[in-house]
C-alpha positions as CSV (number, residue, x, y, z in Angstrom):
1,M,354.7,99.5,259.5
2,S,354.5,97.5,256.3
3,L,354.0,98.7,252.8
4,L,350.9,96.5,252.5
5,Y,349.4,98.1,255.7
6,I,350.0,101.6,254.2
7,L,348.5,100.7,250.9
8,D,345.5,98.8,252.5
9,S,344.8,101.7,254.9
10,S,345.4,104.6,252.6
11,I,342.5,106.9,251.9
12,D,344.0,108.1,248.7
13,V,345.3,105.0,247.0
14,F,343.6,102.0,245.4
15,Y,345.4,98.7,245.9
16,L,344.6,95.3,244.6
17,V,346.3,92.0,243.9
18,T,345.3,89.7,241.1
19,E,346.5,86.4,239.7
20,K,348.5,86.6,236.5
21,D,345.4,86.2,234.4
22,G,343.8,89.3,236.2
23,N,341.4,87.6,238.5
24,I,341.1,89.6,241.7
25,I,342.5,88.0,244.8
26,S,342.3,90.9,247.3
27,S,341.9,94.7,247.4
28,N,341.8,97.6,249.9
29,D,338.6,99.0,251.2
30,L,338.8,102.1,249.1
31,F,338.9,100.1,245.9
32,K,336.0,97.8,247.1
33,E,333.9,100.9,247.8
34,Y,334.9,102.5,244.5
35,I,333.8,99.6,242.4
36,S,331.0,98.2,244.6
37,H,328.4,98.7,241.9
38,I,330.5,96.7,239.4
39,K,331.5,93.7,241.5
40,P,334.4,92.8,239.2
41,K,335.9,89.3,239.3
42,N,338.7,90.4,236.9
43,I,340.6,93.6,236.8
44,A,339.6,94.1,233.1
45,D,335.9,94.3,234.3
46,I,336.5,97.8,235.8
47,A,337.3,99.4,232.4
48,A,334.4,101.5,231.2
49,T,335.2,101.3,227.5
50,D,336.6,98.6,225.2
51,S,339.6,100.7,224.4
52,D,340.4,101.1,228.1
53,R,340.0,97.4,228.6
54,D,342.4,96.7,225.7
55,D,344.9,99.2,227.1
56,L,344.6,97.6,230.6
57,I,345.2,94.1,229.2
58,A,348.1,95.3,227.1
59,A,349.7,96.9,230.2
60,I,349.2,93.7,232.2
61,N,350.9,91.7,229.5
62,K,353.7,94.2,229.3
63,S,354.2,94.2,233.1
64,K,354.7,90.4,233.1
65,N,357.7,90.9,230.8
66,K,359.1,94.0,232.6
67,S,359.0,92.6,236.2
68,P,359.6,94.2,238.7
69,E,359.5,97.5,236.8
70,P,356.0,99.1,237.0
71,I,353.9,99.7,233.9
72,R,351.6,102.8,234.0
73,V,348.1,102.8,232.4
74,Y,345.1,105.1,232.4
75,A,341.6,103.6,232.5
76,K,338.1,105.1,233.0
77,T,335.7,103.5,235.4
78,K,331.9,104.0,235.2
79,Q,330.5,105.2,238.5
80,K,327.0,104.4,240.0
81,T,325.8,107.8,238.6
82,G,327.0,106.9,235.1
83,V,329.8,109.4,235.3
84,L,333.2,108.2,234.0
85,R,336.1,108.6,236.5
86,Y,339.7,108.5,235.3
87,N,342.2,106.4,237.1
88,L,346.0,106.0,236.9
89,W,347.3,102.5,237.6
90,N,350.8,101.3,238.2
91,I,351.0,97.6,237.6
92,Y,353.8,95.5,239.2
93,S,354.3,91.8,238.3
94,I,355.8,90.2,241.5
95,L,356.2,86.5,241.8
96,D,352.9,84.9,240.7
97,C,350.7,88.0,241.2
98,L,350.0,91.3,239.7
99,H,349.9,94.3,242.1
100,F,347.8,97.3,241.1
101,V,348.4,100.6,242.8
102,G,346.0,103.3,241.5
103,M,344.5,106.6,242.2
104,Q,341.6,108.6,240.9
105,I,342.5,111.5,238.6
106,I,340.5,114.6,239.6
107,D,339.4,117.1,236.9
108,V,341.1,120.1,238.5
109,T,339.8,122.5,235.8
110,S,336.1,121.8,236.6
111,I,336.7,121.9,240.3
112,A,338.5,125.3,239.9
113,A,335.7,126.7,237.8
114,H,333.0,125.5,240.3
115,E,335.0,127.0,243.2
116,H,335.4,130.3,241.2
117,E,331.6,130.5,240.7
118,R,331.0,129.7,244.4
119,Q,333.4,132.5,245.4
120,K,331.8,134.9,242.9
121,I,328.4,134.3,244.4
122,L,329.7,134.6,247.9
123,L,331.4,137.9,247.1
124,E,328.2,139.2,245.5
125,E,326.3,138.4,248.7
126,F,328.9,140.1,250.8
127,R,328.8,143.1,248.5
128,F,325.1,143.4,248.8
129,M,325.2,143.1,252.6
130,L,327.9,145.7,252.8
131,S,326.2,148.1,250.4
132,H,322.7,147.7,251.9
133,E,322.5,146.0,255.2
134,L,325.6,147.5,256.7
135,R,325.3,151.0,255.2
136,Q,321.7,151.6,256.3
137,P,322.3,151.5,260.1
138,L,325.6,153.3,259.6
139,T,323.9,156.1,257.6
140,S,321.2,156.4,260.3
141,I,323.9,156.7,263.1
142,G,325.7,159.4,261.1
143,G,322.5,161.4,260.5
144,L,321.4,161.1,264.1
145,V,324.8,162.2,265.5
146,R,324.7,165.2,263.1
147,M,321.2,166.1,264.4
148,L,322.5,165.8,268.0
149,K,325.5,168.1,267.2
150,D,323.6,170.6,265.1
151,N,320.5,170.9,267.3
152,T,321.9,172.4,270.4
153,D,318.4,173.8,271.4
154,A,316.9,170.3,271.7
155,S,315.2,169.5,274.9
156,P,316.6,166.7,277.1
157,K,313.6,164.5,276.1
158,E,314.4,165.1,272.3
159,R,318.1,164.3,272.9
160,Q,317.2,161.2,274.8
161,E,314.9,160.0,271.9
162,L,317.8,160.7,269.4
163,M,320.2,158.8,271.6
164,S,317.7,155.9,271.8
165,M,317.5,155.9,268.0
166,V,321.4,155.9,267.8
167,D,321.4,153.0,270.2
168,D,318.9,151.1,268.0
169,S,320.9,151.7,264.9
170,V,324.1,150.5,266.6
171,N,322.3,147.3,267.7
172,R,321.1,146.7,264.1
173,L,324.7,147.3,262.8
174,D,326.0,144.9,265.4
175,D,323.4,142.2,264.3
176,V,324.4,142.7,260.6
177,I,328.1,142.3,261.5
178,K,327.4,139.1,263.4
179,I,325.5,137.7,260.4
180,L,328.4,138.5,258.2
181,V,330.9,136.9,260.5
182,R,328.8,133.7,260.8
183,K,328.4,133.6,257.1
184,A,332.1,134.0,256.5
185,A,332.9,131.3,259.1
186,R,330.6,128.8,257.3
187,Q,332.3,129.5,253.9
188,I,335.9,129.1,255.2
């Protein structure tokens, strides 16, 4: 398996080749999808700001002098939604081409904060279900069992009614547990 195949097929890595002046010759599918709204002809066209474009051009010029050593540069790209995405690029000057290997830098802090909020909401829902939905049938079962134990004078018909009520409460408890299990399975 060749390095080009790995870079071209990678789901995590952008890869593109340009001429020495930065005009794009080829790129992997991930890069094409990532910048489909821009349709750049030159690598400098992907930079969202003038300062990022200047940094990218400076890194390209530096890579030509440092061949085959890679030069690293960060550049923001504007997405279809207008959001700026940060990318890390390694630029390699090899023969008459420039090879760009890049990846999107994810804002781990905001992802962690979002996930924390989601988990907090999930825990609050579980707490509510445990304290209300689960306890109600359990309390009913406990009360009905005490009535059965304490009321030794109850007729067989009364005992049968109490046992039927216990059975209904057990079924409600079982339903609540199934809902909790399904909800937990969806969240994992």
